[in-house]
C-alpha positions in Angstrom: 112.5 -53.3 24.3 111.2 -56.5 25.7 109.4 -56.6 29.0 108.8 -59.5 31.3 106.2 -57.6 33.1 104.0 -54.7 32.3 105.8 -51.3 32.9 103.1 -50.0 35.1 103.0 -53.0 37.3 106.9 -52.9 37.9 107.0 -49.4 38.6 104.4 -50.0 41.7 107.1 -52.0 43.4 109.0 -49.9 45.3 112.0 -52.2 45.6 112.4 -51.8 41.7 113.9 -48.6 41.6 117.2 -49.9 43.3 117.3 -53.3 41.6 120.7 -53.9 40.2 118.9 -55.4 37.0 117.0 -52.2 36.2 119.4 -51.2 33.3 120.0 -54.3 32.0 118.1 -56.2 29.1 115.4 -58.0 30.5 116.0 -60.7 28.2 118.9 -61.9 30.3 116.7 -63.0 33.0 114.5 -64.9 30.7 114.6 -68.8 31.7 112.9 -69.7 28.5 115.4 -70.7 25.9 115.7 -68.1 22.9 114.8 -69.1 19.2 118.4 -70.5 18.1 119.9 -70.6 21.4 122.2 -73.8 22.4 121.6 -75.3 26.2 125.2 -74.1 26.9 124.5 -70.2 25.9 120.9 -70.3 28.1 123.2 -71.8 30.8 125.7 -69.2 30.7 122.9 -66.2 30.2 121.4 -67.6 33.5 124.8 -67.6 35.4 125.2 -64.0 34.1 121.7 -62.9 35.3 122.4 -64.5 38.7 125.9 -62.7 38.8 123.6 -59.7 38.6 121.6 -60.5 41.3 124.1 -61.2 43.4 125.1 -57.8 43.6 121.6 -56.2 44.1 120.8 -54.6 47.3 117.0 -55.5 46.8 117.3 -59.2 46.1 115.5 -60.3 49.4 112.6 -58.3 48.2 112.7 -59.3 44.5 112.5 -63.0 46.1 109.7 -62.1 48.4 107.7 -60.6 45.5 108.4 -63.7 43.1 107.2 -66.2 45.4 104.4 -64.1 46.5 103.1 -63.8 42.9 104.3 -67.2 41.7 105.9 -65.4 38.9 106.7 -68.8 36.8 109.5 -67.7 34.5 112.5 -65.5 34.8 115.2 -65.0 37.1 113.8 -63.4 40.4 115.5 -63.1 43.6 118.8 -64.5 42.2 116.8 -67.7 41.8 115.0 -69.7 38.5 111.6 -71.0 38.7 112.4 -74.4 39.7 114.9 -72.8 42.3 111.9 -71.1 43.8 109.7 -74.3 44.1 107.8 -73.5 41.1 107.2 -75.9 38.1 106.6 -73.3 35.3 103.8 -74.2 32.7 105.0 -74.3 29.1 104.5 -70.6 27.4 102.9 -70.9 23.8 102.4 -68.1 21.5 99.2 -69.7 20.5 95.9 -69.7 22.3 94.4 -73.4 23.3 91.2 -73.9 21.3 88.7 -76.4 22.6 88.3 -79.2 20.6 84.8 -79.6 19.4 
């Protein structure tokens, strides 16, 4: 299963055990477009993720965690990075190499 954060790191957050997203696929909460996914499907996925957050008893703790730790990607506390006031850096599968 794909994880957005290391399992150990998540388990150290006390609010996570009560989070509504705990039984959901973490990819639902990804704010990057998945391979082959249209903009419309991505937008729909984000709406569905936010709907889960709207039922969550620990959404405030999740938001505070995201803000304190500057999470650049994913839905946290019911908000996208831009809604949390964070401008995400583009993720790349390759490492940047210095040009010589």
